[in-house]
HTML snippet that shows the backbone in 3Dmol.js (N, CA, C, O; Angstrom):
<script src="https://3Dmol.org/build/3Dmol-min.js"></script>
<div id="view" style="width:600px;height:400px;position:relative"></div>
<script>
const pdb = `
ATOM      1  N   MET A   1     -78.956  80.114 -79.425  1.00  0.00           N
ATOM      2  CA  MET A   1     -80.074  80.385 -80.301  1.00  0.00           C
ATOM      3  C   MET A   1     -81.299  80.638 -79.436  1.00  0.00           C
ATOM      4  O   MET A   1     -81.584  79.883 -78.507  1.00  0.00           O
ATOM      5  N   SER A   2     -82.019  81.706 -79.750  1.00  0.00           N
ATOM      6  CA  SER A   2     -83.252  81.996 -79.023  1.00  0.00           C
ATOM      7  C   SER A   2     -84.415  81.990 -80.009  1.00  0.00           C
ATOM      8  O   SER A   2     -84.233  82.168 -81.213  1.00  0.00           O
ATOM      9  N   ARG A   3     -85.616  81.781 -79.468  1.00  0.00           N
ATOM     10  CA  ARG A   3     -86.797  81.711 -80.325  1.00  0.00           C
ATOM     11  C   ARG A   3     -87.890  82.606 -79.760  1.00  0.00           C
ATOM     12  O   ARG A   3     -88.161  82.595 -78.559  1.00  0.00           O
ATOM     13  N   GLN A   4     -88.509  83.374 -80.632  1.00  0.00           N
ATOM     14  CA  GLN A   4     -89.634  84.223 -80.274  1.00  0.00           C
ATOM     15  C   GLN A   4     -90.882  83.633 -80.921  1.00  0.00           C
ATOM     16  O   GLN A   4     -90.883  83.330 -82.114  1.00  0.00           O
ATOM     17  N   THR A   5     -91.938  83.473 -80.140  1.00  0.00           N
ATOM     18  CA  THR A   5     -93.198  82.950 -80.653  1.00  0.00           C
ATOM     19  C   THR A   5     -94.068  84.115 -81.097  1.00  0.00           C
ATOM     20  O   THR A   5     -94.232  85.090 -80.365  1.00  0.00           O
ATOM     21  N   LEU A   6     -94.629  84.010 -82.307  1.00  0.00           N
ATOM     22  CA  LEU A   6     -95.508  85.040 -82.850  1.00  0.00           C
ATOM     23  C   LEU A   6     -96.949  84.551 -82.747  1.00  0.00           C
ATOM     24  O   LEU A   6     -97.262  83.439 -83.172  1.00  0.00           O
ATOM     25  N   LYS A   7     -97.829  85.385 -82.179  1.00  0.00           N
ATOM     26  CA  LYS A   7     -99.230  85.008 -81.990  1.00  0.00           C
ATOM     27  C   LYS A   7    -100.145  86.077 -82.570  1.00  0.00           C
ATOM     28  O   LYS A   7     -99.782  87.250 -82.648  1.00  0.00           O
ATOM     29  N   ASP A   8    -101.345  85.649 -82.978  1.00  0.00           N
ATOM     30  CA  ASP A   8    -102.337  86.606 -83.460  1.00  0.00           C
ATOM     31  C   ASP A   8    -103.141  87.149 -82.286  1.00  0.00           C
ATOM     32  O   ASP A   8    -102.821  86.862 -81.132  1.00  0.00           O
ATOM     33  N   SER A   9    -104.176  87.925 -82.565  1.00  0.00           N
ATOM     34  CA  SER A   9    -104.956  88.569 -81.506  1.00  0.00           C
ATOM     35  C   SER A   9    -105.771  87.585 -80.670  1.00  0.00           C
ATOM     36  O   SER A   9    -106.290  87.950 -79.615  1.00  0.00           O
ATOM     37  N   HIS A  10    -105.887  86.338 -81.135  1.00  0.00           N
ATOM     38  CA  HIS A  10    -106.603  85.296 -80.391  1.00  0.00           C
ATOM     39  C   HIS A  10    -105.649  84.324 -79.709  1.00  0.00           C
ATOM     40  O   HIS A  10    -106.063  83.257 -79.255  1.00  0.00           O
ATOM     41  N   SER A  11    -104.383  84.687 -79.637  1.00  0.00           N
ATOM     42  CA  SER A  11    -103.313  83.892 -79.020  1.00  0.00           C
ATOM     43  C   SER A  11    -103.007  82.597 -79.761  1.00  0.00           C
ATOM     44  O   SER A  11    -102.436  81.671 -79.184  1.00  0.00           O
ATOM     45  N   ASN A  12    -103.385  82.528 -81.041  1.00  0.00           N
ATOM     46  CA  ASN A  12    -103.004  81.384 -81.865  1.00  0.00           C
ATOM     47  C   ASN A  12    -101.581  81.615 -82.370  1.00  0.00           C
ATOM     48  O   ASN A  12    -101.237  82.723 -82.782  1.00  0.00           O
ATOM     49  N   ILE A  13    -100.764  80.577 -82.339  1.00  0.00           N
ATOM     50  CA  ILE A  13     -99.394  80.687 -82.831  1.00  0.00           C
ATOM     51  C   ILE A  13     -99.415  80.777 -84.352  1.00  0.00           C
ATOM     52  O   ILE A  13     -99.980  79.916 -85.027  1.00  0.00           O
ATOM     53  N   ILE A  14     -98.789  81.836 -84.888  1.00  0.00           N
ATOM     54  CA  ILE A  14     -98.729  82.020 -86.337  1.00  0.00           C
ATOM     55  C   ILE A  14     -97.322  81.832 -86.882  1.00  0.00           C
ATOM     56  O   ILE A  14     -97.122  81.808 -88.096  1.00  0.00           O
ATOM     57  N   GLY A  15     -96.345  81.699 -85.987  1.00  0.00           N
ATOM     58  CA  GLY A  15     -94.987  81.473 -86.439  1.00  0.00           C
ATOM     59  C   GLY A  15     -93.966  81.667 -85.339  1.00  0.00           C
ATOM     60  O   GLY A  15     -94.299  81.934 -84.184  1.00  0.00           O
ATOM     61  N   TYR A  16     -92.708  81.526 -85.735  1.00  0.00           N
ATOM     62  CA  TYR A  16     -91.578  81.656 -84.817  1.00  0.00           C
ATOM     63  C   TYR A  16     -90.457  82.395 -85.516  1.00  0.00           C
ATOM     64  O   TYR A  16     -90.274  82.259 -86.725  1.00  0.00           O
ATOM     65  N   ILE A  17     -89.709  83.172 -84.762  1.00  0.00           N
ATOM     66  CA  ILE A  17     -88.483  83.771 -85.270  1.00  0.00           C
ATOM     67  C   ILE A  17     -87.347  83.254 -84.402  1.00  0.00           C
ATOM     68  O   ILE A  17     -87.332  83.451 -83.187  1.00  0.00           O
ATOM     69  N   GLU A  18     -86.403  82.594 -85.044  1.00  0.00           N
ATOM     70  CA  GLU A  18     -85.242  82.054 -84.336  1.00  0.00           C
ATOM     71  C   GLU A  18     -84.029  82.921 -84.640  1.00  0.00           C
ATOM     72  O   GLU A  18     -83.747  83.226 -85.799  1.00  0.00           O
ATOM     73  N   ASN A  19     -83.316  83.313 -83.592  1.00  0.00           N
ATOM     74  CA  ASN A  19     -82.107  84.106 -83.717  1.00  0.00           C
ATOM     75  C   ASN A  19     -80.926  83.148 -83.686  1.00  0.00           C
ATOM     76  O   ASN A  19     -80.656  82.504 -82.673  1.00  0.00           O
ATOM     77  N   GLN A  20     -80.222  83.065 -84.818  1.00  0.00           N
ATOM     78  CA  GLN A  20     -79.053  82.205 -84.909  1.00  0.00           C
ATOM     79  C   GLN A  20     -77.888  82.877 -84.192  1.00  0.00           C
ATOM     80  O   GLN A  20     -77.955  84.071 -83.902  1.00  0.00           O
ATOM     81  N   GLY A  21     -76.863  82.165 -83.911  1.00  0.00           N
ATOM     82  CA  GLY A  21     -75.718  82.695 -83.187  1.00  0.00           C
ATOM     83  C   GLY A  21     -75.015  83.856 -83.883  1.00  0.00           C
ATOM     84  O   GLY A  21     -74.394  84.685 -83.218  1.00  0.00           O
ATOM     85  N   ASP A  22     -75.103  83.928 -85.211  1.00  0.00           N
ATOM     86  CA  ASP A  22     -74.438  84.996 -85.959  1.00  0.00           C
ATOM     87  C   ASP A  22     -75.327  86.218 -86.161  1.00  0.00           C
ATOM     88  O   ASP A  22     -74.920  87.161 -86.840  1.00  0.00           O
ATOM     89  N   GLY A  23     -76.524  86.225 -85.592  1.00  0.00           N
ATOM     90  CA  GLY A  23     -77.441  87.349 -85.725  1.00  0.00           C
ATOM     91  C   GLY A  23     -78.497  87.170 -86.788  1.00  0.00           C
ATOM     92  O   GLY A  23     -79.447  87.951 -86.851  1.00  0.00           O
ATOM     93  N   THR A  24     -78.353  86.156 -87.629  1.00  0.00           N
ATOM     94  CA  THR A  24     -79.342  85.890 -88.661  1.00  0.00           C
ATOM     95  C   THR A  24     -80.652  85.457 -88.008  1.00  0.00           C
ATOM     96  O   THR A  24     -80.653  84.681 -87.053  1.00  0.00           O
ATOM     97  N   LEU A  25     -81.773  85.970 -88.537  1.00  0.00           N
ATOM     98  CA  LEU A  25     -83.094  85.598 -88.052  1.00  0.00           C
ATOM     99  C   LEU A  25     -83.731  84.646 -89.046  1.00  0.00           C
ATOM    100  O   LEU A  25     -83.666  84.873 -90.254  1.00  0.00           O
ATOM    101  N   VAL A  26     -84.350  83.577 -88.546  1.00  0.00           N
ATOM    102  CA  VAL A  26     -85.019  82.590 -89.385  1.00  0.00           C
ATOM    103  C   VAL A  26     -86.492  82.583 -89.016  1.00  0.00           C
ATOM    104  O   VAL A  26     -86.841  82.391 -87.852  1.00  0.00           O
ATOM    105  N   LEU A  27     -87.363  82.792 -90.005  1.00  0.00           N
ATOM    106  CA  LEU A  27     -88.801  82.768 -89.784  1.00  0.00           C
ATOM    107  C   LEU A  27     -89.336  81.382 -90.106  1.00  0.00           C
ATOM    108  O   LEU A  27     -89.047  80.822 -91.163  1.00  0.00           O
ATOM    109  N   LYS A  28     -90.121  80.835 -89.179  1.00  0.00           N
ATOM    110  CA  LYS A  28     -90.741  79.529 -89.392  1.00  0.00           C
ATOM    111  C   LYS A  28     -92.237  79.647 -89.163  1.00  0.00           C
ATOM    112  O   LYS A  28     -92.690  80.433 -88.330  1.00  0.00           O
ATOM    113  N   ASP A  29     -93.003  78.857 -89.912  1.00  0.00           N
ATOM    114  CA  ASP A  29     -94.450  78.865 -89.726  1.00  0.00           C
ATOM    115  C   ASP A  29     -94.803  78.010 -88.508  1.00  0.00           C
ATOM    116  O   ASP A  29     -93.904  77.453 -87.877  1.00  0.00           O
ATOM    117  N   PRO A  30     -96.086  77.891 -88.162  1.00  0.00           N
ATOM    118  CA  PRO A  30     -96.450  77.120 -86.957  1.00  0.00           C
ATOM    119  C   PRO A  30     -96.045  75.643 -87.005  1.00  0.00           C
ATOM    120  O   PRO A  30     -95.977  74.979 -85.970  1.00  0.00           O
ATOM    121  N   HIS A  31     -95.776  75.136 -88.213  1.00  0.00           N
ATOM    122  CA  HIS A  31     -95.363  73.736 -88.380  1.00  0.00           C
ATOM    123  C   HIS A  31     -93.845  73.606 -88.501  1.00  0.00           C
ATOM    124  O   HIS A  31     -93.336  72.548 -88.870  1.00  0.00           O
ATOM    125  N   TYR A  32     -93.124  74.687 -88.187  1.00  0.00           N
ATOM    126  CA  TYR A  32     -91.659  74.747 -88.201  1.00  0.00           C
ATOM    127  C   TYR A  32     -91.056  74.661 -89.601  1.00  0.00           C
ATOM    128  O   TYR A  32     -89.878  74.335 -89.746  1.00  0.00           O
ATOM    129  N   ASN A  33     -91.853  74.951 -90.637  1.00  0.00           N
ATOM    130  CA  ASN A  33     -91.307  75.047 -91.997  1.00  0.00           C
ATOM    131  C   ASN A  33     -90.667  76.420 -92.144  1.00  0.00           C
ATOM    132  O   ASN A  33     -91.256  77.423 -91.741  1.00  0.00           O
ATOM    133  N   ILE A  34     -89.481  76.475 -92.712  1.00  0.00           N
ATOM    134  CA  ILE A  34     -88.786  77.746 -92.886  1.00  0.00           C
ATOM    135  C   ILE A  34     -89.492  78.572 -93.956  1.00  0.00           C
ATOM    136  O   ILE A  34     -89.755  78.090 -95.057  1.00  0.00           O
ATOM    137  N   ARG A  35     -89.800  79.839 -93.611  1.00  0.00           N
ATOM    138  CA  ARG A  35     -90.449  80.759 -94.544  1.00  0.00           C
ATOM    139  C   ARG A  35     -89.503  81.825 -95.059  1.00  0.00           C
ATOM    140  O   ARG A  35     -89.733  82.388 -96.129  1.00  0.00           O
ATOM    141  N   GLY A  36     -88.416  82.121 -94.301  1.00  0.00           N
ATOM    142  CA  GLY A  36     -87.486  83.123 -94.772  1.00  0.00           C
ATOM    143  C   GLY A  36     -86.369  83.405 -93.797  1.00  0.00           C
ATOM    144  O   GLY A  36     -86.319  82.859 -92.695  1.00  0.00           O
ATOM    145  N   TYR A  37     -85.463  84.285 -94.237  1.00  0.00           N
ATOM    146  CA  TYR A  37     -84.268  84.630 -93.470  1.00  0.00           C
ATOM    147  C   TYR A  37     -84.044  86.135 -93.529  1.00  0.00           C
ATOM    148  O   TYR A  37     -84.350  86.777 -94.534  1.00  0.00           O
ATOM    149  N   TYR A  38     -83.514  86.688 -92.460  1.00  0.00           N
ATOM    150  CA  TYR A  38     -83.048  88.076 -92.465  1.00  0.00           C
ATOM    151  C   TYR A  38     -81.611  88.069 -91.980  1.00  0.00           C
ATOM    152  O   TYR A  38     -81.307  87.561 -90.901  1.00  0.00           O
ATOM    153  N   ASP A  39     -80.720  88.648 -92.803  1.00  0.00           N
ATOM    154  CA  ASP A  39     -79.298  88.731 -92.460  1.00  0.00           C
ATOM    155  C   ASP A  39     -78.958  90.189 -92.163  1.00  0.00           C
ATOM    156  O   ASP A  39     -78.933  91.011 -93.079  1.00  0.00           O
ATOM    157  N   PRO A  40     -78.694  90.528 -90.893  1.00  0.00           N
ATOM    158  CA  PRO A  40     -78.416  91.921 -90.555  1.00  0.00           C
ATOM    159  C   PRO A  40     -77.097  92.448 -91.145  1.00  0.00           C
ATOM    160  O   PRO A  40     -76.922  93.660 -91.270  1.00  0.00           O
ATOM    161  N   ARG A  41     -76.188  91.565 -91.501  1.00  0.00           N
ATOM    162  CA  ARG A  41     -74.917  92.006 -92.101  1.00  0.00           C
ATOM    163  C   ARG A  41     -75.129  92.586 -93.496  1.00  0.00           C
ATOM    164  O   ARG A  41     -74.468  93.552 -93.879  1.00  0.00           O
ATOM    165  N   THR A  42     -76.048  91.998 -94.249  1.00  0.00           N
ATOM    166  CA  THR A  42     -76.352  92.490 -95.594  1.00  0.00           C
ATOM    167  C   THR A  42     -77.619  93.342 -95.614  1.00  0.00           C
ATOM    168  O   THR A  42     -77.907  94.010 -96.607  1.00  0.00           O
ATOM    169  N   ASN A  43     -78.373  93.317 -94.516  1.00  0.00           N
ATOM    170  CA  ASN A  43     -79.644  94.042 -94.379  1.00  0.00           C
ATOM    171  C   ASN A  43     -80.649  93.609 -95.443  1.00  0.00           C
ATOM    172  O   ASN A  43     -81.385  94.432 -95.988  1.00  0.00           O
ATOM    173  N   ARG A  44     -80.669  92.293 -95.735  1.00  0.00           N
ATOM    174  CA  ARG A  44     -81.575  91.743 -96.743  1.00  0.00           C
ATOM    175  C   ARG A  44     -82.427  90.623 -96.168  1.00  0.00           C
ATOM    176  O   ARG A  44     -81.985  89.849 -95.319  1.00  0.00           O
ATOM    177  N   THR A  45     -83.655  90.559 -96.654  1.00  0.00           N
ATOM    178  CA  THR A  45     -84.570  89.473 -96.315  1.00  0.00           C
ATOM    179  C   THR A  45     -84.677  88.563 -97.525  1.00  0.00           C
ATOM    180  O   THR A  45     -84.828  89.030 -98.654  1.00  0.00           O
ATOM    181  N   LYS A  46     -84.597  87.248 -97.280  1.00  0.00           N
ATOM    182  CA  LYS A  46     -84.719  86.263 -98.355  1.00  0.00           C
ATOM    183  C   LYS A  46     -85.822  85.279 -98.004  1.00  0.00           C
ATOM    184  O   LYS A  46     -86.085  85.031 -96.828  1.00  0.00           O
ATOM    185  N   ASP A  47     -86.472  84.714 -99.026  1.00  0.00           N
ATOM    186  CA  ASP A  47     -87.485  83.701 -98.781  1.00  0.00           C
ATOM    187  C   ASP A  47     -86.822  82.348 -98.554  1.00  0.00           C
ATOM    188  O   ASP A  47     -85.596  82.256 -98.494  1.00  0.00           O
ATOM    189  N   SER A  48     -87.620  81.314 -98.431  1.00  0.00           N
ATOM    190  CA  SER A  48     -87.077  79.985 -98.119  1.00  0.00           C
ATOM    191  C   SER A  48     -86.240  79.404 -99.249  1.00  0.00           C
ATOM    192  O   SER A  48     -85.516  78.430 -99.043  1.00  0.00           O
ATOM    193  N   HIS A  49     -86.330  79.995-100.454  1.00  0.00           N
ATOM    194  CA  HIS A  49     -85.540  79.541-101.601  1.00  0.00           C
ATOM    195  C   HIS A  49     -84.344  80.455-101.849  1.00  0.00           C
ATOM    196  O   HIS A  49     -83.700  80.370-102.894  1.00  0.00           O
ATOM    197  N   SER A  50     -84.048  81.332-100.885  1.00  0.00           N
ATOM    198  CA  SER A  50     -82.945  82.294-100.942  1.00  0.00           C
ATOM    199  C   SER A  50     -83.117  83.377-102.001  1.00  0.00           C
ATOM    200  O   SER A  50     -82.140  84.003-102.411  1.00  0.00           O
ATOM    201  N   ASN A  51     -84.366  83.604-102.450  1.00  0.00           N
ATOM    202  CA  ASN A  51     -84.646  84.726-103.334  1.00  0.00           C
ATOM    203  C   ASN A  51     -84.735  85.988-102.486  1.00  0.00           C
ATOM    204  O   ASN A  51     -85.380  85.979-101.438  1.00  0.00           O
ATOM    205  N   ILE A  52     -84.105  87.064-102.918  1.00  0.00           N
ATOM    206  CA  ILE A  52     -84.128  88.309-102.160  1.00  0.00           C
ATOM    207  C   ILE A  52     -85.524  88.920-102.238  1.00  0.00           C
ATOM    208  O   ILE A  52     -86.066  89.130-103.323  1.00  0.00           O
ATOM    209  N   ILE A  53     -86.097  89.200-101.067  1.00  0.00           N
ATOM    210  CA  ILE A  53     -87.410  89.829-100.976  1.00  0.00           C
ATOM    211  C   ILE A  53     -87.266  91.344-100.945  1.00  0.00           C
ATOM    212  O   ILE A  53     -88.042  92.062-101.576  1.00  0.00           O
ATOM    213  N   GLY A  54     -86.271  91.825-100.209  1.00  0.00           N
ATOM    214  CA  GLY A  54     -86.049  93.262-100.145  1.00  0.00           C
ATOM    215  C   GLY A  54     -85.016  93.631 -99.099  1.00  0.00           C
ATOM    216  O   GLY A  54     -84.396  92.768 -98.478  1.00  0.00           O
ATOM    217  N   THR A  55     -84.847  94.927 -98.921  1.00  0.00           N
ATOM    218  CA  THR A  55     -83.891  95.462 -97.963  1.00  0.00           C
ATOM    219  C   THR A  55     -84.594  95.694 -96.630  1.00  0.00           C
ATOM    220  O   THR A  55     -85.728  96.170 -96.585  1.00  0.00           O
ATOM    221  N   GLY A  56     -83.906  95.354 -95.558  1.00  0.00           N
ATOM    222  CA  GLY A  56     -84.468  95.498 -94.218  1.00  0.00           C
ATOM    223  C   GLY A  56     -85.099  94.199 -93.756  1.00  0.00           C
ATOM    224  O   GLY A  56     -85.126  93.211 -94.490  1.00  0.00           O
ATOM    225  N   ASN A  57     -85.606  94.209 -92.530  1.00  0.00           N
ATOM    226  CA  ASN A  57     -86.230  93.019 -91.957  1.00  0.00           C
ATOM    227  C   ASN A  57     -87.689  92.983 -92.389  1.00  0.00           C
ATOM    228  O   ASN A  57     -88.521  93.696 -91.827  1.00  0.00           O
ATOM    229  N   LEU A  58     -88.005  92.155 -93.386  1.00  0.00           N
ATOM    230  CA  LEU A  58     -89.351  92.018 -93.942  1.00  0.00           C
ATOM    231  C   LEU A  58     -89.952  90.659 -93.615  1.00  0.00           C
ATOM    232  O   LEU A  58     -90.845  90.196 -94.324  1.00  0.00           O
ATOM    233  N   LEU A  59     -89.483  90.016 -92.564  1.00  0.00           N
ATOM    234  CA  LEU A  59     -89.952  88.668 -92.246  1.00  0.00           C
ATOM    235  C   LEU A  59     -91.461  88.626 -92.006  1.00  0.00           C
ATOM    236  O   LEU A  59     -92.115  87.648 -92.367  1.00  0.00           O
ATOM    237  N   GLY A  60     -92.014  89.669 -91.406  1.00  0.00           N
ATOM    238  CA  GLY A  60     -93.449  89.694 -91.137  1.00  0.00           C
ATOM    239  C   GLY A  60     -94.292  89.578 -92.400  1.00  0.00           C
ATOM    240  O   GLY A  60     -95.386  89.015 -92.371  1.00  0.00           O
ATOM    241  N   THR A  61     -93.787  90.105 -93.497  1.00  0.00           N
ATOM    242  CA  THR A  61     -94.537  90.028 -94.748  1.00  0.00           C
ATOM    243  C   THR A  61     -94.579  88.606 -95.305  1.00  0.00           C
ATOM    244  O   THR A  61     -95.483  88.268 -96.068  1.00  0.00           O
ATOM    245  N   LEU A  62     -93.617  87.781 -94.933  1.00  0.00           N
ATOM    246  CA  LEU A  62     -93.578  86.406 -95.447  1.00  0.00           C
ATOM    247  C   LEU A  62     -94.611  85.513 -94.774  1.00  0.00           C
ATOM    248  O   LEU A  62     -94.963  84.466 -95.318  1.00  0.00           O
ATOM    249  N   LEU A  63     -95.106  85.903 -93.601  1.00  0.00           N
ATOM    250  CA  LEU A  63     -96.148  85.106 -92.946  1.00  0.00           C
ATOM    251  C   LEU A  63     -97.471  85.194 -93.683  1.00  0.00           C
ATOM    252  O   LEU A  63     -98.264  84.254 -93.640  1.00  0.00           O
ATOM    253  N   ALA A  64     -97.721  86.299 -94.354  1.00  0.00           N
ATOM    254  CA  ALA A  64     -98.981  86.506 -95.056  1.00  0.00           C
ATOM    255  C   ALA A  64     -99.050  85.744 -96.371  1.00  0.00           C
ATOM    256  O   ALA A  64    -100.123  85.620 -96.961  1.00  0.00           O
ATOM    257  N   ARG A  65     -97.925  85.237 -96.829  1.00  0.00           N
ATOM    258  CA  ARG A  65     -97.885  84.527 -98.122  1.00  0.00           C
ATOM    259  C   ARG A  65     -98.464  83.161 -98.017  1.00  0.00           C
ATOM    260  O   ARG A  65     -98.509  82.432 -99.008  1.00  0.00           O
TER     261      ARG A  65
END
`;
const viewer = $3Dmol.createViewer("view");
viewer.addModel(pdb, "pdb");
viewer.setStyle({}, {cartoon: {color: "spectrum"}});
viewer.zoomTo();
viewer.render();
</script>
């Protein structure tokens, strides 16, 4: 599992994207709360309650919520 740190223009941490072993991406906020998932096998993004947000990797849009 690898983790990418997401930062704003002032170098403040705004979230993390963790790559699971199966290719699924998990978006977490700065406090490590799960905000959503992207499954490349289905090409769908889901929120933390497993509601489908849309097709493609839309994890960035979940940070603004």
